[in-house]
N, C-alpha and C positions, 0 to 999 in steps of 0.2 A: 252876383260877384264878376269884377271882373278879370280876363284872364288874358295876360300877356304872355307871346312866344317871342322869346329873346334871342337873335341870331348873329352874325359879325362878319364886316367882310374889308379887306386893303381893298387896291385898286384893280385887285384881278378880275377882269372880265369873267372869265370859268366860273367863279363863285356868284358874282352880281348878275349874271346872266339867269339865275335863278329869282331873284325877289320877286318878281311880281307871280311867279307861279307858286312858292310858299305861300306867301299873303293870301292868295285864293284861297288853296289851299286849309289853310288853319282856318280860315275865316270860315271855313262851311263848318269848322265841329266848333264857332264862338269862342276864338282866340282870336284879339291882336295882335300882332306884330310888331316889335321894336328893334329897328335896324342901327345895331350901334356901329359904327361907319368909321372909315381913319383920316387924319387931314386931307389926303390926296382925292378924295372921293367927291366927284360931281352927285352930290344928292339925286340928281335927276335922274341918272343913271340907273336909280334903281326901280325905274319905272312903275312905281306903286301906284295903287287904285284906288283903295281905302283910304279915306281924309281920318279914319283913326288909327292908322299907323303912328306911329313912331319911328324919329328920326332922330338920333344923337351924332351929329359929328364929336369926333374926341380930337382932342390936341395932338399935335407934334411933343414926344419925349424923348428928350436927346439922348442918345444910346441906345434906345430899346428899338429893335427892327419894327416895321409894319406891321409881319405878319404876327407880331406878338401881342404887339397891341392890340390888334383885332381880335385876336384870341381870348384874349385875357380880360377884355373890355364887359363881355357878356358877363361878367362877376358882379360888375358894378353899377348894373342898367336899375336896381334898385335906388340910386342917385337920381332918377329920373321919373320913375312910374308909382303910383299908388302905395301906399302902406299896406292896404287893404284888399290889393290885387292881387290874385295867385300867380306868380311870374315862373315861367320852364323856361331853362336853356335850351335850344337847339344849335343845327349848324345850316349853314344857307342852302348844303348839297345834301340835306335827308329832307325828305318829301312825305307827308304823311299819308297814307295808302286807309285810312279806317280814324274811328274813334275810337282808340285805344285807350288815349289818355283821361283818368278820372282822381287827380289828386286830390286829399283834405285838404281843407284849409289849415287846419290846426298840425300836419305833419310835416314835415321834412322829408321828402319823396324820393326814390330813387332808381329809374328803369333801366334795367339791363347792367348792373356789378357783377352780376356771372359771366357779362361781355366780356370784360377786363379782365378775367381770371382772378378778380376779388381782389384786385392790384389797387388801381386807381378807381375813385366816383369816374364815370361819365359825364361826360360835358352835355351828351344828348342822352339821357333827358334828367334834368336834375328838378324838382319845384318845390317851391315854397311860398308864404307871403313874401309880401314887399317887406315887412318891419321884419321879419326874422332874416332875408338876405341882409339887410342894414345889418343886424347885431351879428352875424355869423361872419362876413365878410368886414366889419369895422367899419363902417363905410361913414362920413362925415358931410357930405354934399359936397365934398372939391375933389373929382373924379380924379386929376392929374396928379393932384398929392397922394390921397388913395393909391395912385396904381406906381406911380414912384418908391412911395413907402415899401410896399408888398415886392417890387419889385429889386430894391435893393438889397432888403432881405432874401431873397435868390435870388442872389444876381450871378452863383455859381451856376446855375441856368441861364438867367435872360442874358448873360455876359457870355455865354458858350459859344464858344467857335462848334461844338458838336450839335446836330443837329437831333439828335434823340435825345437831347437834353433841352436845349431851346423849344424844342417842339411840345416837348409834354410840359410845359409848365404851368399851364392852366388849368391841366385836372391834378397835377399835383398841389398847388396851390389852395383846388376847390378841395380835395380830399383831404388836407392839411388843416382846415380850417372848419373842416365838417366831424373831423376826430371825436370831440367830446360832444356831440350832438347827438338824442335817438334819430335812429334813421329808419324810416316805412322801406324797407325792400322789395321791389316787383320785378322777380327775376323775369329775365327774357326764354331763356333756353333756345337750342343750338338746332337747325337743320341741318341732316345726317352727312352734309356734306362739312360745318363747322359753321356755315352762315347763320348770321341770328334769324331764331325764329319768323316765320311772316315778312320776312325781308326781303326784297329784290334786290343783289347787290351786284355795284360795279364791277369787283371781282370776280364773278361771276358770270358776267358778260350780261349785267341784266337779265339774265334770263328766269322766264315765269316760274314764280312760285307755286305750288300747290298748297290747298286751305286757304285759310282765313289772313288776308294780307292786313300788314302792320304801317310799313315803313317803305321807302327805297331809301338806301344807297347811293347815291346819285354820281354819272363822271364829275372828273374835277382837273381833269387837261384837254384842252381844246374839244370844250364841249359844245361845240357848234358844228364840229368836224357833220358830215350830212349821214352818215351812220348811227353815231351817238345820238345827233337831234334827232332823228326818226324814231328813236326807240323810246327817247324819252318825253316826245309829243305823241306817240302812240299812247305811254304811257298815261299819261297827265289826260289826256283829252276821254281814256276810257273810265277818268274816275271822278272828271274836272269838264265836262263837255260843255 
């Protein structure tokens, strides 16, 4: 069975930087990558290396921030992916560090609901078949129409000037769409310092984690600063030399 990780970005270089690295990492565990990018991104900036990777360039949607388009785009990836493929959302700045994810084809699997204190369903990581994504998100193969339909329904968020409102739109939409569906939850747990179990986190200065590693929540501001770049490349090379 084909498996796809879906990530997204606007033209922010701090996120585009990670594209070839997460592609190589996810490929090593048998996942292809689908990159959802906004209209202002040059696809060549992704520097992808695997011909099986998919790039979807999104239209400019009137009235919506490019950040909102990029974030929500992952929920519409099944308009472009096989219906019988497993499709899982992730983030450009989340680097897998082990083969932790094994969702079942017949389930909707959500990893880490406990990390949001059981409020939102997290965008990294939610997995289901492409056909189930189409059902959950009421997809029509017209991504522009689908996205505008949902953005208008949630205009109190998408059009808000409040960062806390518009930044949370994607996982608010995901959570609401899934409320009537059975979910298989894979709870993550936390380290003693509060960060996700098995996670090397930028909030902890990318400090080493004892025990089994799962992923890294990488820097997302000025990521090519020598100190940040060195930490990331050292980590990546250790796992994916």
